[in-house]
N, CA, C and O of each residue as an XYZ file, in Angstrom:
904
protein
N     -85.334    176.189   -131.522
C     -84.957    175.211   -132.534
C     -83.443    174.993   -132.480
O     -82.663    175.942   -132.396
N     -83.059    173.737   -132.529
C     -81.636    173.422   -132.444
C     -80.967    173.622   -133.795
O     -81.495    173.198   -134.822
N     -79.813    174.264   -133.796
C     -79.061    174.505   -135.018
C     -77.810    173.643   -135.027
O     -77.125    173.529   -134.010
N     -77.505    173.032   -136.176
C     -76.334    172.171   -136.301
C     -75.244    172.907   -137.077
O     -75.542    173.747   -137.926
N     -74.000    172.596   -136.791
C     -72.894    173.217   -137.534
C     -73.035    172.939   -139.026
O     -73.648    171.954   -139.439
N     -72.450    173.834   -139.824
C     -72.536    173.712   -141.280
C     -71.959    172.369   -141.752
O     -72.528    171.732   -142.639
N     -70.833    171.935   -141.164
C     -70.209    170.680   -141.578
C     -71.123    169.494   -141.298
O     -71.167    168.551   -142.088
N     -71.844    169.527   -140.199
C     -72.748    168.427   -139.843
C     -73.892    168.334   -140.844
O     -74.290    167.238   -141.237
N     -74.425    169.493   -141.261
C     -75.517    169.488   -142.224
C     -75.055    168.926   -143.570
O     -75.797    168.196   -144.226
N     -73.834    169.266   -143.979
C     -73.308    168.745   -145.249
C     -73.148    167.239   -145.172
O     -73.534    166.528   -146.100
N     -72.573    166.733   -144.059
C     -72.374    165.304   -143.901
C     -73.701    164.564   -143.925
O     -73.814    163.508   -144.547
N     -74.715    165.119   -143.245
C     -76.029    164.494   -143.231
C     -76.622    164.443   -144.641
O     -77.226    163.439   -145.018
N     -76.457    165.507   -145.416
C     -76.987    165.555   -146.776
C     -76.326    164.508   -147.655
O     -76.993    163.852   -148.455
N     -75.016    164.349   -147.509
C     -74.285    163.344   -148.287
C     -74.776    161.949   -147.956
O     -74.951    161.118   -148.847
N     -75.002    161.687   -146.656
C     -75.480    160.372   -146.241
C     -76.858    160.078   -146.829
O     -77.122    158.954   -147.257
N     -77.724    161.067   -146.851
C     -79.065    160.877   -147.404
C     -78.985    160.556   -148.890
O     -79.681    159.662   -149.371
N     -78.136    161.286   -149.624
C     -77.986    161.046   -151.060
C     -77.477    159.643   -151.313
O     -77.966    158.966   -152.218
N     -76.495    159.185   -150.528
C     -75.939    157.842   -150.701
C     -77.000    156.769   -150.489
O     -77.071    155.796   -151.239
N     -77.822    156.955   -149.463
C     -78.887    155.993   -149.181
C     -79.876    155.939   -150.336
O     -80.289    154.859   -150.759
N     -80.258    157.118   -150.849
C     -81.211    157.162   -151.955
C     -80.650    156.478   -153.202
O     -81.393    155.821   -153.932
N     -79.349    156.625   -153.452
C     -78.730    155.991   -154.613
C     -78.667    154.479   -154.465
O     -78.716    153.753   -155.458
N     -78.558    154.003   -153.233
C     -78.445    152.563   -152.993
C     -79.785    151.841   -153.022
O     -79.829    150.630   -153.238
N     -80.867    152.561   -152.809
C     -82.180    151.912   -152.707
C     -82.529    151.078   -153.925
O     -82.936    149.928   -153.756
N     -82.391    151.603   -155.183
C     -82.749    150.765   -156.342
C     -81.911    149.493   -156.433
O     -82.438    148.425   -156.747
N     -80.607    149.601   -156.160
C     -79.743    148.419   -156.251
C     -80.107    147.400   -155.184
O     -80.179    146.205   -155.472
N     -80.340    147.859   -153.937
C     -80.687    146.938   -152.851
C     -82.027    146.271   -153.117
O     -82.213    145.093   -152.813
N     -82.954    147.023   -153.681
C     -84.259    146.444   -154.000
C     -84.122    145.358   -155.048
O     -84.751    144.305   -154.948
N     -83.285    145.619   -156.069
C     -83.080    144.624   -157.117
C     -82.455    143.361   -156.538
O     -82.877    142.250   -156.857
N     -81.441    143.538   -155.679
C     -80.790    142.382   -155.049
C     -81.769    141.585   -154.222
O     -81.746    140.354   -154.233
N     -82.647    142.296   -153.490
C     -83.603    141.616   -152.630
C     -84.575    140.776   -153.451
O     -84.888    139.644   -153.083
N     -85.053    141.334   -154.569
C     -85.985    140.596   -155.423
C     -85.311    139.386   -156.027
O     -85.882    138.296   -156.054
N     -84.079    139.577   -156.520
C     -83.372    138.479   -157.152
C     -83.095    137.373   -156.151
O     -83.276    136.199   -156.471
N     -82.653    137.726   -154.922
C     -82.294    136.722   -153.920
C     -83.494    135.903   -153.495
O     -83.349    134.721   -153.182
N     -84.671    136.497   -153.475
C     -85.865    135.755   -153.098
C     -86.194    134.680   -154.120
O     -86.787    133.652   -153.792
N     -85.793    134.937   -155.393
C     -86.113    133.995   -156.459
C     -84.983    133.026   -156.759
O     -85.112    132.175   -157.639
N     -83.859    133.147   -156.025
C     -82.707    132.318   -156.322
C     -82.923    130.862   -155.937
O     -83.564    130.549   -154.933
N     -82.374    129.983   -156.762
C     -82.279    128.572   -156.448
C     -80.812    128.263   -156.218
O     -79.961    129.104   -156.509
N     -80.482    127.065   -155.698
C     -79.074    126.724   -155.511
C     -78.306    126.876   -156.814
O     -78.723    126.359   -157.850
N     -77.192    127.580   -156.764
C     -76.395    127.812   -157.962
C     -76.661    129.158   -158.597
O     -75.896    129.593   -159.457
N     -77.734    129.831   -158.193
C     -78.051    131.144   -158.741
C     -77.489    132.231   -157.828
O     -77.632    132.160   -156.608
N     -76.859    133.224   -158.418
C     -76.442    134.412   -157.696
C     -76.435    135.596   -158.641
O     -76.451    135.437   -159.861
N     -76.410    136.765   -158.070
C     -76.391    137.979   -158.874
C     -74.950    138.294   -159.251
O     -74.095    138.420   -158.375
N     -74.670    138.423   -160.552
C     -73.316    138.663   -161.032
C     -73.206    140.058   -161.645
O     -74.111    140.485   -162.363
N     -72.119    140.770   -161.375
C     -71.929    142.097   -161.972
C     -71.225    142.000   -163.315
O     -70.388    141.121   -163.522
N     -71.559    142.891   -164.214
C     -70.870    142.940   -165.494
C     -69.437    143.408   -165.280
O     -69.178    144.249   -164.419
N     -68.512    142.869   -166.059
C     -67.107    143.281   -165.944
C     -66.726    144.253   -167.056
O     -65.606    144.765   -167.078
N     -67.644    144.508   -167.971
C     -67.390    145.390   -169.098
C     -67.988    144.791   -170.362
O     -68.226    143.586   -170.438
N     -68.227    145.640   -171.347
C     -68.838    145.182   -172.597
C     -68.099    145.777   -173.784
O     -67.435    146.807   -173.671
N     -68.226    145.108   -174.924
C     -67.641    145.611   -176.163
C     -68.740    146.215   -177.026
O     -69.869    145.724   -177.057
N     -68.385    147.296   -177.730
C     -69.345    148.007   -178.564
C     -69.597    147.262   -179.874
O     -68.667    146.715   -180.467
N     -70.834    147.242   -180.317
C     -71.167    146.596   -181.582
C     -70.403    147.231   -182.749
O     -69.868    146.528   -183.606
N     -70.359    148.548   -182.770
C     -69.720    149.235   -183.875
C     -68.213    149.284   -183.797
O     -67.545    149.482   -184.812
N     -67.659    149.104   -182.592
C     -66.212    149.178   -182.405
C     -65.807    148.191   -181.314
O     -65.548    148.600   -180.182
N     -65.746    146.895   -181.636
C     -65.506    145.869   -180.620
C     -64.150    145.964   -179.930
O     -63.950    145.357   -178.878
N     -63.210    146.724   -180.511
C     -61.919    146.882   -179.839
C     -62.055    147.652   -178.532
O     -61.202    147.556   -177.650
N     -63.131    148.413   -178.420
C     -63.345    149.233   -177.227
C     -64.155    148.467   -176.182
O     -65.127    147.784   -176.505
N     -63.732    148.596   -174.926
C     -64.456    148.016   -173.798
C     -65.046    149.159   -172.981
O     -64.335    150.086   -172.594
N     -66.334    149.087   -172.724
C     -66.992    150.144   -171.954
C     -67.589    149.547   -170.678
O     -68.096    148.425   -170.698
N     -67.531    150.288   -169.573
C     -68.173    149.821   -168.339
C     -69.679    150.006   -168.439
O     -70.157    150.886   -169.155
N     -70.414    149.187   -167.732
C     -71.864    149.333   -167.723
C     -72.387    148.790   -166.398
O     -72.089    147.656   -166.022
N     -73.172    149.606   -165.695
C     -73.724    149.169   -164.412
C     -74.868    148.201   -164.677
O     -76.003    148.597   -164.944
N     -74.534    146.929   -164.596
C     -75.485    145.903   -165.013
C     -75.262    144.646   -164.177
O     -74.131    144.181   -164.029
N     -76.336    144.107   -163.637
C     -76.282    142.865   -162.864
C     -77.243    141.863   -163.483
O     -78.316    142.227   -163.965
N     -76.849    140.610   -163.464
C     -77.726    139.576   -164.008
C     -77.624    138.324   -163.144
O     -76.657    138.132   -162.406
N     -78.637    137.483   -163.253
C     -78.704    136.276   -162.434
C     -77.953    135.134   -163.109
O     -78.147    134.872   -164.296
N     -77.110    134.469   -162.363
C     -76.437    133.273   -162.879
C     -77.477    132.169   -163.015
O     -77.905    131.586   -162.019
N     -77.890    131.879   -164.271
C     -78.955    130.905   -164.484
C     -78.473    129.474   -164.219
O     -77.305    129.147   -164.432
N     -79.379    128.653   -163.761
C     -79.099    127.232   -163.570
C     -79.467    126.494   -164.855
O     -80.555    126.695   -165.396
N     -78.572    125.645   -165.344
C     -78.853    124.871   -166.546
C     -78.247    123.484   -166.416
O     -77.365    123.258   -165.588
N     -78.717    122.569   -167.228
C     -78.264    121.174   -167.174
C     -76.995    120.982   -168.006
O     -76.716    121.750   -168.926
N     -76.246    119.956   -167.668
C     -75.043    119.641   -168.436
C     -75.443    119.165   -169.828
O     -76.347    118.338   -169.949
N     -74.799    119.661   -170.876
C     -75.144    119.235   -172.235
C     -74.541    117.865   -172.556
O     -73.638    117.395   -171.862
N     -75.040    117.247   -173.590
C     -74.424    116.022   -174.119
C     -73.375    116.468   -175.129
O     -73.703    117.115   -176.124
N     -72.134    116.130   -174.880
C     -71.056    116.679   -175.700
C     -70.003    115.663   -176.117
O     -69.190    115.965   -176.991
N     -69.985    114.460   -175.524
C     -68.969    113.475   -175.890
C     -69.465    112.060   -175.638
O     -70.489    111.845   -174.989
N     -68.710    111.097   -176.170
C     -69.002    109.685   -175.923
C     -68.342    109.277   -174.605
O     -67.537    110.039   -174.071
N     -68.658    108.104   -174.070
C     -68.013    107.647   -172.833
C     -66.487    107.598   -172.927
O     -65.798    107.729   -171.915
N     -65.964    107.411   -174.127
C     -64.508    107.341   -174.290
C     -63.866    108.721   -174.415
O     -62.641    108.832   -174.452
N     -64.685    109.773   -174.478
C     -64.152    111.130   -174.569
C     -64.177    111.735   -175.948
O     -63.794    112.893   -176.111
N     -64.616    110.993   -176.954
C     -64.689    111.505   -178.320
C     -65.827    112.526   -178.441
O     -66.947    112.243   -178.018
N     -65.562    113.698   -179.007
C     -66.633    114.699   -179.147
C     -67.789    114.166   -179.977
O     -67.582    113.475   -180.974
N     -69.008    114.491   -179.561
C     -70.181    114.135   -180.346
C     -70.217    114.992   -181.611
O     -69.539    116.017   -181.670
N     -70.997    114.595   -182.628
C     -71.110    115.412   -183.842
C     -71.496    116.852   -183.499
O     -72.420    117.093   -182.722
N     -70.781    117.790   -184.084
C     -71.047    119.196   -183.814
C     -70.156    119.793   -182.742
O     -70.187    121.001   -182.506
N     -69.353    118.948   -182.086
C     -68.458    119.409   -181.027
C     -67.005    119.200   -181.423
O     -66.686    118.324   -182.227
N     -66.128    120.019   -180.847
C     -64.691    119.847   -181.015
C     -64.024    119.818   -179.649
O     -64.609    120.219   -178.643
N     -62.791    119.336   -179.636
C     -62.057    119.149   -178.376
C     -60.688    119.801   -178.461
O     -59.996    119.700   -179.474
N     -60.311    120.472   -177.381
C     -58.942    120.946   -177.215
C     -58.445    120.477   -175.860
O     -59.123    120.669   -174.851
N     -57.265    119.862   -175.824
C     -56.677    119.368   -174.576
C     -55.643    120.383   -174.099
O     -54.792    120.833   -174.866
N     -55.733    120.734   -172.819
C     -54.841    121.732   -172.228
C     -53.894    121.040   -171.261
O     -54.327    120.367   -170.325
N     -52.612    121.209   -171.492
C     -51.596    120.543   -170.673
C     -51.611    121.055   -169.235
O     -51.564    120.269   -168.289
N     -51.675    122.358   -169.078
C     -51.674    122.970   -167.745
C     -52.773    124.003   -167.677
O     -52.783    124.954   -168.459
N     -53.699    123.831   -166.752
C     -54.772    124.812   -166.592
C     -54.206    126.122   -166.085
O     -53.277    126.142   -165.278
N     -54.776    127.221   -166.568
C     -54.359    128.535   -166.098
C     -54.495    128.612   -164.573
O     -55.549    128.289   -164.025
N     -53.446    129.033   -163.903
C     -53.386    129.203   -162.449
C     -53.242    127.877   -161.689
O     -53.075    127.895   -160.470
N     -53.304    126.720   -162.381
C     -53.226    125.429   -161.685
C     -52.191    124.550   -162.395
O     -52.497    123.943   -163.421
N     -50.983    124.479   -161.862
C     -49.909    123.750   -162.528
C     -50.049    122.240   -162.403
O     -49.411    121.497   -163.149
N     -50.875    121.777   -161.471
C     -51.011    120.331   -161.255
C     -52.292    119.770   -161.860
O     -52.734    118.683   -161.486
N     -52.888    120.508   -162.796
C     -54.122    120.058   -163.428
C     -54.033    120.203   -164.943
O     -53.406    121.129   -165.458
N     -54.666    119.281   -165.641
C     -54.827    119.384   -167.090
C     -56.329    119.397   -167.371
O     -57.132    119.178   -166.464
N     -56.705    119.649   -168.609
C     -58.139    119.777   -168.891
C     -58.451    119.438   -170.337
O     -57.596    119.518   -171.220
N     -59.696    119.057   -170.551
C     -60.248    118.898   -171.890
C     -61.348    119.946   -172.042
O     -62.252    120.040   -171.212
N     -61.258    120.719   -173.100
C     -62.258    121.756   -173.371
C     -63.043    121.355   -174.614
O     -62.473    121.164   -175.688
N     -64.343    121.231   -174.455
C     -65.231    120.900   -175.572
C     -66.027    122.151   -175.940
O     -66.546    122.845   -175.066
N     -66.119    122.432   -177.236
C     -66.890    123.580   -177.691
C     -67.625    123.213   -178.971
O     -67.248    122.270   -179.666
N     -68.674    123.964   -179.275
C     -69.524    123.646   -180.417
C     -69.056    124.368   -181.674
O     -68.726    125.553   -181.638
N     -69.033    123.641   -182.778
C     -68.629    124.218   -184.057
C     -69.571    125.356   -184.448
O     -69.132    126.375   -184.980
N     -70.859    125.182   -184.184
C     -71.854    126.212   -184.521
C     -71.551    127.521   -183.809
O     -71.690    128.594   -184.395
N     -71.138    127.439   -182.552
C     -70.820    128.652   -181.798
C     -69.603    129.359   -182.384
O     -69.554    130.587   -182.437
N     -68.635    128.582   -182.817
C     -67.441    129.157   -183.447
C     -67.818    129.882   -184.735
O     -67.341    130.986   -184.997
N     -68.664    129.265   -185.523
C     -69.056    129.845   -186.808
C     -69.886    131.114   -186.646
O     -69.840    131.997   -187.503
N     -70.634    131.212   -185.568
C     -71.507    132.365   -185.355
C     -70.848    133.473   -184.532
O     -71.474    134.496   -184.256
N     -69.604    133.276   -184.146
C     -68.894    134.275   -183.348
C     -68.582    135.517   -184.171
O     -68.527    135.475   -185.400
N     -68.380    136.621   -183.463
C     -67.925    137.858   -184.108
C     -66.418    137.958   -183.906
O     -65.943    137.905   -182.772
N     -65.658    138.103   -184.996
C     -64.202    138.166   -184.930
C     -63.710    139.577   -185.221
O     -64.311    140.304   -186.012
N     -62.616    139.957   -184.577
C     -61.985    141.242   -184.864
C     -60.501    141.148   -184.524
O     -60.089    140.277   -183.757
N     -59.707    142.037   -185.089
C     -58.260    142.002   -184.888
C     -57.921    142.218   -183.420
O     -58.543    143.029   -182.734
N     -56.925    141.480   -182.956
C     -56.536    141.532   -181.555
C     -55.920    142.875   -181.200
O     -55.209    143.478   -182.004
N     -56.199    143.334   -179.991
C     -55.571    144.543   -179.451
C     -54.612    144.190   -178.329
O     -54.085    145.075   -177.654
N     -54.383    142.884   -178.126
C     -53.552    142.425   -177.020
C     -52.255    141.839   -177.569
O     -52.270    140.791   -178.214
N     -51.143    142.506   -177.317
C     -49.861    142.039   -177.811
C     -49.460    140.731   -177.144
O     -49.542    140.598   -175.923
N     -49.022    139.755   -177.958
C     -48.597    138.484   -177.409
C     -49.710    137.465   -177.338
O     -49.468    136.317   -176.965
N     -50.931    137.856   -177.687
C     -52.076    136.951   -177.645
C     -52.430    136.454   -179.026
O     -51.625    136.575   -179.950
N     -53.618    135.897   -179.190
C     -54.055    135.413   -180.501
C     -54.211    136.577   -181.479
O     -54.508    137.702   -181.077
N     -54.010    136.297   -182.752
C     -54.125    137.339   -183.772
C     -55.558    137.825   -183.921
O     -55.799    138.975   -184.287
N     -56.513    136.934   -183.634
C     -57.928    137.253   -183.768
C     -58.612    137.136   -182.411
O     -58.385    136.181   -181.668
N     -59.451    138.121   -182.098
C     -60.264    138.055   -180.889
C     -61.665    137.593   -181.275
O     -62.125    137.824   -182.393
N     -62.328    136.941   -180.336
C     -63.613    136.310   -180.620
C     -64.648    136.713   -179.570
O     -64.398    136.646   -178.367
N     -65.825    137.135   -180.061
C     -66.966    137.379   -179.183
C     -67.974    136.274   -179.468
O     -68.519    136.193   -180.569
N     -68.218    135.433   -178.487
C     -69.087    134.272   -178.678
C     -70.549    134.701   -178.762
O     -70.933    135.698   -178.150
N     -71.369    133.963   -179.514
C     -72.783    134.331   -179.679
C     -73.623    133.931   -178.463
O     -73.203    133.115   -177.643
N     -74.801    134.515   -178.365
C     -75.754    134.103   -177.336
C     -76.088    132.625   -177.548
O     -76.357    132.195   -178.670
N     -76.066    131.862   -176.466
C     -76.310    130.431   -176.551
C     -75.036    129.599   -176.572
O     -75.085    128.379   -176.418
N     -73.885    130.259   -176.764
C     -72.613    129.535   -176.805
C     -72.417    128.743   -175.516
O     -72.692    129.236   -174.422
N     -71.938    127.508   -175.660
C     -71.737    126.624   -174.522
C     -70.368    125.959   -174.632
O     -70.024    125.396   -175.671
N     -69.595    126.028   -173.558
C     -68.300    125.365   -173.500
C     -68.245    124.496   -172.252
O     -68.798    124.850   -171.211
N     -67.580    123.368   -172.364
C     -67.459    122.418   -171.263
C     -65.979    122.187   -170.981
O     -65.204    121.915   -171.898
N     -65.589    122.295   -169.722
C     -64.208    122.071   -169.324
C     -64.147    120.945   -168.298
O     -64.685    121.067   -167.197
N     -63.495    119.859   -168.663
C     -63.282    118.742   -167.751
C     -61.908    118.885   -167.112
O     -60.898    118.961   -167.812
N     -61.867    118.921   -165.790
C     -60.611    119.099   -165.074
C     -60.101    117.762   -164.544
O     -60.852    116.985   -163.955
N     -58.802    117.509   -164.766
C     -58.171    116.268   -164.336
C     -56.968    116.563   -163.442
O     -56.347    117.621   -163.550
N     -56.652    115.632   -162.572
C     -55.432    115.733   -161.776
C     -54.245    115.373   -162.655
O     -54.313    114.449   -163.466
N     -53.159    116.112   -162.485
C     -51.967    115.824   -163.268
C     -52.230    115.905   -164.758
O     -52.851    116.853   -165.240
N     -51.751    114.898   -165.490
C     -51.926    114.857   -166.941
C     -53.040    113.894   -167.339
O     -52.985    113.269   -168.398
N     -54.037    113.784   -166.491
C     -55.148    112.862   -166.739
C     -55.917    113.160   -168.006
O     -56.530    112.260   -168.580
N     -55.898    114.413   -168.458
C     -56.640    114.774   -169.673
C     -56.103    114.055   -170.900
O     -56.798    113.948   -171.910
N     -54.879    113.564   -170.823
C     -54.261    112.866   -171.951
C     -54.440    111.351   -171.857
O     -53.981    110.615   -172.731
N     -55.109    110.883   -170.792
C     -55.283    109.453   -170.577
C     -56.728    109.061   -170.855
O     -57.651    109.670   -170.312
N     -56.930    108.066   -171.683
C     -58.277    107.684   -172.102
C     -59.114    107.118   -170.969
O     -60.342    107.185   -171.025
N     -58.477    106.556   -169.930
C     -59.226    105.924   -168.850
C     -59.346    106.811   -167.610
O     -59.834    106.353   -166.577
N     -58.913    108.067   -167.692
C     -58.959    108.966   -166.531
C     -60.362    109.531   -166.339
O     -61.108    109.710   -167.301
N     -60.711    109.808   -165.083
C     -62.020    110.378   -164.731
C     -61.842    111.819   -164.278
O     -60.970    112.091   -163.453
N     -62.638    112.750   -164.790
C     -62.496    114.150   -164.369
C     -62.765    114.331   -162.879
O     -63.586    113.627   -162.291
N     -62.068    115.273   -162.292
C     -62.332    115.637   -160.893
C     -63.690    116.316   -160.812
O     -64.475    116.051   -159.902
N     -63.957    117.185   -161.762
C     -65.266    117.835   -161.901
C     -65.366    118.381   -163.318
O     -64.382    118.409   -164.058
N     -66.568    118.813   -163.684
C     -66.834    119.320   -165.033
C     -67.484    120.702   -164.904
O     -68.522    120.848   -164.258
N     -66.875    121.700   -165.516
C     -67.416    123.057   -165.506
C     -68.054    123.376   -166.852
O     -67.509    123.032   -167.901
N     -69.208    124.036   -166.818
C     -69.891    124.472   -168.036
C     -70.154    125.967   -167.946
O     -70.539    126.478   -166.894
N     -69.944    126.666   -169.059
C     -70.327    128.068   -169.131
C     -71.205    128.251   -170.361
O     -70.991    127.622   -171.397
N     -72.197    129.123   -170.226
C     -73.135    129.354   -171.322
C     -73.511    130.830   -171.344
O     -73.721    131.442   -170.297
N     -73.592    131.394   -172.541
C     -73.967    132.805   -172.672
C     -75.468    132.908   -172.930
O     -75.998    132.282   -173.848
N     -76.146    133.711   -172.103
C     -77.591    133.893   -172.213
C     -77.917    135.271   -172.799
O     -77.082    136.176   -172.814
N     -79.143    135.398   -173.276
C     -79.639    136.669   -173.809
C     -79.885    137.637   -172.656
O     -80.585    137.277   -171.710
N     -79.341    138.842   -172.696
C     -79.561    139.804   -171.618
C     -81.003    140.282   -171.562
O     -81.765    140.131   -172.517
N     -81.357    140.856   -170.431
C     -82.655    141.486   -170.260
C     -82.637    142.822   -170.989
O     -81.963    143.759   -170.559
N     -83.368    142.910   -172.078
C     -83.339    144.109   -172.910
C     -83.823    145.344   -172.161
O     -83.524    146.469   -172.561
N     -84.574    145.141   -171.072
C     -85.055    146.283   -170.308
C     -83.966    146.962   -169.501
O     -84.142    148.102   -169.070
N     -82.828    146.278   -169.284
C     -81.750    146.850   -168.488
C     -80.430    146.903   -169.261
O     -79.401    147.295   -168.710
N     -80.461    146.510   -170.532
C     -79.225    146.358   -171.288
C     -79.431    146.867   -172.711
O     -80.407    146.480   -173.353
N     -78.544    147.723   -173.228
C     -78.713    148.279   -174.587
C     -78.297    147.271   -175.660
O     -77.172    147.315   -176.158
N     -79.202    146.372   -176.008
C     -78.878    145.295   -176.949
C     -78.537    145.822   -178.339
O     -77.939    145.101   -179.139
N     -78.905    147.063   -178.639
C     -78.597    147.630   -179.943
C     -77.255    148.355   -179.959
O     -76.871    148.944   -180.970
N     -76.542    148.309   -178.825
C     -75.274    149.035   -178.706
C     -74.113    148.135   -178.297
O     -72.998    148.285   -178.795
N     -74.380    147.198   -177.386
C     -73.314    146.380   -176.811
C     -73.499    144.906   -177.133
O     -74.624    144.428   -177.275
N     -72.381    144.186   -177.247
C     -72.445    142.739   -177.385
C     -72.931    142.133   -176.073
O     -72.610    142.632   -174.994
N     -73.697    141.069   -176.169
C     -74.209    140.395   -174.975
C     -73.062    139.858   -174.125
O     -72.001    139.508   -174.642
N     -73.290    139.799   -172.811
C     -72.232    139.312   -171.928
C     -72.736    138.542   -170.734
O     -72.032    138.437   -169.730
N     -73.956    137.992   -170.814
C     -74.535    137.260   -169.685
C     -73.995    135.823   -169.632
O     -74.713    134.874   -169.948
N     -72.748    135.671   -169.238
C     -72.175    134.329   -169.089
C     -72.577    133.751   -167.736
O     -72.478    134.418   -166.706
N     -73.033    132.494   -167.756
C     -73.442    131.812   -166.534
C     -72.606    130.554   -166.344
O     -72.085    129.988   -167.305
N     -72.485    130.128   -165.097
C     -71.543    129.075   -164.729
C     -72.224    127.971   -163.924
O     -73.021    128.240   -163.025
N     -71.896    126.723   -164.263
C     -72.390    125.571   -163.515
C     -71.269    124.543   -163.420
O     -70.452    124.405   -164.331
N     -71.246    123.829   -162.308
C     -70.264    122.757   -162.123
C     -70.994    121.448   -161.868
O     -72.004    121.405   -161.164
N     -70.457    120.373   -162.461
C     -71.050    119.051   -162.337
C     -69.984    118.027   -161.958
O     -68.790    118.238   -162.170
N     -70.440    116.929   -161.399
C     -69.535    115.812   -161.131
C     -69.310    115.067   -162.437
O     -69.931    115.384   -163.451
N     -68.424    114.079   -162.415
C     -68.101    113.332   -163.632
C     -69.320    112.610   -164.203
O     -69.372    112.337   -165.402
N     -70.301    112.300   -163.351
C     -71.502    111.605   -163.831
C     -72.653    112.557   -164.139
O     -73.786    112.120   -164.336
N     -72.363    113.868   -164.181
C     -73.359    114.842   -164.614
C     -74.251    115.409   -163.528
O     -75.195    116.135   -163.839
N     -73.990    115.109   -162.272
C     -74.807    115.644   -161.181
C     -74.277    117.013   -160.736
O     -73.074    117.261   -160.815
N     -75.163    117.903   -160.271
C     -74.705    119.220   -159.807
C     -73.633    119.081   -158.734
O     -73.742    118.248   -157.834
N     -72.599    119.907   -158.843
C     -71.444    119.856   -157.957
C     -71.213    121.284   -157.453
O     -70.600    122.084   -158.160
N     -71.684    121.619   -156.259
C     -71.627    123.010   -155.791
C     -70.193    123.549   -155.762
O     -69.259    122.850   -155.369
N     -70.041    124.806   -156.188
C     -68.763    125.498   -156.089
C     -68.744    126.225   -154.754
O     -69.592    127.079   -154.500
N     -67.778    125.890   -153.895
C     -67.764    126.448   -152.544
C     -67.720    127.978   -152.559
O     -68.388    128.625   -151.753
N     -66.948    128.547   -153.457
C     -66.827    130.005   -153.522
C     -67.953    130.647   -154.321
O     -68.056    131.873   -154.372
N     -68.804    129.824   -154.950
C     -69.923    130.341   -155.713
C     -69.549    130.744   -157.129
O     -68.375    130.802   -157.492
N     -70.584    131.020   -157.919
C     -70.369    131.409   -159.314
C     -69.632    132.734   -159.421
O     -68.978    132.998   -160.430
N     -69.729    133.571   -158.393
C     -69.052    134.870   -158.448
C     -67.543    134.707   -158.545
O     -66.868    135.532   -159.161
N     -67.000    133.636   -157.933
C     -65.557    133.386   -158.031
C     -65.180    133.022   -159.461
O     -64.162    133.487   -159.975
N     -66.004    132.185   -160.107
C     -65.767    131.835   -161.515
C     -65.832    133.092   -162.379
O     -64.993    133.306   -163.253
N     -66.833    133.909   -162.119
C     -67.075    135.102   -162.927
C     -65.941    136.105   -162.784
O     -65.521    136.719   -163.765
N     -65.448    136.270   -161.570
C     -64.360    137.215   -161.339
C     -63.107    136.802   -162.112
O     -62.410    137.645   -162.676
N     -62.833    135.515   -162.133
C     -61.665    135.016   -162.852
C     -61.866    135.159   -164.363
O     -60.981    135.655   -165.060
N     -63.008    134.732   -164.862
C     -63.273    134.798   -166.296
C     -63.333    136.233   -166.803
O     -63.108    136.487   -167.986
N     -63.635    137.167   -165.912
C     -63.681    138.562   -166.324
C     -62.355    139.069   -166.855
O     -62.324    139.978   -167.685
N     -61.250    138.486   -166.381
C     -59.934    138.926   -166.845
C     -59.680    138.519   -168.296
O     -58.803    139.082   -168.952
N     -60.444    137.541   -168.803
C     -60.253    137.086   -170.184
C     -60.799    138.075   -171.200
O     -60.472    137.993   -172.384
N     -61.633    139.011   -170.747
C     -62.262    139.951   -171.674
C     -61.221    140.695   -172.505
O     -61.424    140.915   -173.699
N     -60.112    141.083   -171.886
C     -59.066    141.819   -172.591
C     -58.070    140.900   -173.293
O     -57.297    141.352   -174.138
N     -58.085    139.624   -172.952
C     -57.103    138.689   -173.515
C     -57.574    138.023   -174.797
O     -56.797    137.855   -175.736
N     -58.860    137.641   -174.838
C     -59.367    136.873   -175.981
C     -60.572    137.524   -176.661
O     -60.991    137.085   -177.731
N     -61.135    138.580   -176.038
C     -62.288    139.264   -176.625
C     -63.574    139.049   -175.872
O     -64.487    139.869   -175.965
N     -63.669    137.951   -175.117
C     -64.887    137.615   -174.383
C     -64.469    136.945   -173.068
O     -63.278    136.863   -172.768
N     -65.436    136.471   -172.291
C     -65.124    135.889   -170.992
C     -64.753    134.407   -171.104
O     -65.159    133.593   -170.274
N     -63.987    134.070   -172.125
C     -63.552    132.687   -172.358
C     -62.039    132.688   -172.535
O     -61.523    133.353   -173.433
N     -61.323    131.949   -171.687
C     -59.868    131.899   -171.783
C     -59.404    131.077   -172.988
O     -58.404    131.411   -173.625
N     -60.124    130.017   -173.292
C     -59.679    129.082   -174.322
C     -59.631    129.733   -175.695
O     -60.604    130.328   -176.159
N     -58.477    129.606   -176.329
C     -58.322    130.037   -177.715
C     -58.521    128.796   -178.573
O     -57.704    127.875   -178.534
N     -59.596    128.766   -179.342
C     -59.915    127.581   -180.131
C     -58.941    127.442   -181.295
O     -58.224    128.386   -181.627
N     -58.916    126.277   -181.907
C     -57.940    125.993   -182.958
C     -58.042    126.978   -184.114
O     -57.044    127.259   -184.779
N     -59.235    127.503   -184.357
C     -59.432    128.446   -185.462
C     -58.711    129.773   -185.222
O     -58.501    130.537   -186.164
N     -58.327    130.057   -183.968
C     -57.708    131.339   -183.635
C     -56.263    131.190   -183.152
O     -55.716    132.125   -182.567
N     -55.647    130.054   -183.383
C     -54.367    129.748   -182.740
C     -53.175    130.547   -183.248
O     -52.149    130.598   -182.570
N     -53.273    131.169   -184.413
C     -52.128    131.912   -184.932
C     -51.741    133.026   -183.963
O     -52.577    133.860   -183.614
N     -50.489    133.047   -183.529
C     -50.028    134.034   -182.554
C     -49.474    135.271   -183.276
O     -49.005    135.184   -184.411
N     -49.538    136.420   -182.597
C     -48.991    137.654   -183.179
C     -47.481    137.670   -182.993
O     -46.818    138.620   -183.410
């Protein structure tokens, strides 16, 4: 019988353990990918806030599918928000100095949000955790087009928070965080994101510590600065 050095046996054991740990995750990815439609991808959680202590952010090994959804009706052809919606115009988009934007959000979502005192110095006085079902629309314009009534958006981004899968997520402990992303053309047709929804998600994940949730926009109700 062939005998292997002690170091070789340890290395082999470590490799076997790593493979066994990866099997459940790879199986989940395989199942999800088979069911994916264009625009769907598996997104990792960036962290969650505790129900009892929202100032705290806890990591959680959790993946969810970026759901495909249709663009909502949110404004008139002239850009006026429809009843139930509000508008905030942004002079310079974060990370993009040559773009402006119009952000539309629902009054109902604002009213149903969970608010808590900010833990981020220099940010809004109040942090906001948006409710399940919350929907925000961001129209991106070249230059200062967001301030011009006759300008056409380059594209329209929508984000919506979905109910997590209770079988994989402690809904009685953590605030929901299944934010999904879709991009549309100015006429409401699907507009593929070359880098995929994961690029949107990675960027929005940084907002968790800035505003309380994966939304950069500070709505008018939270504008008071510390």
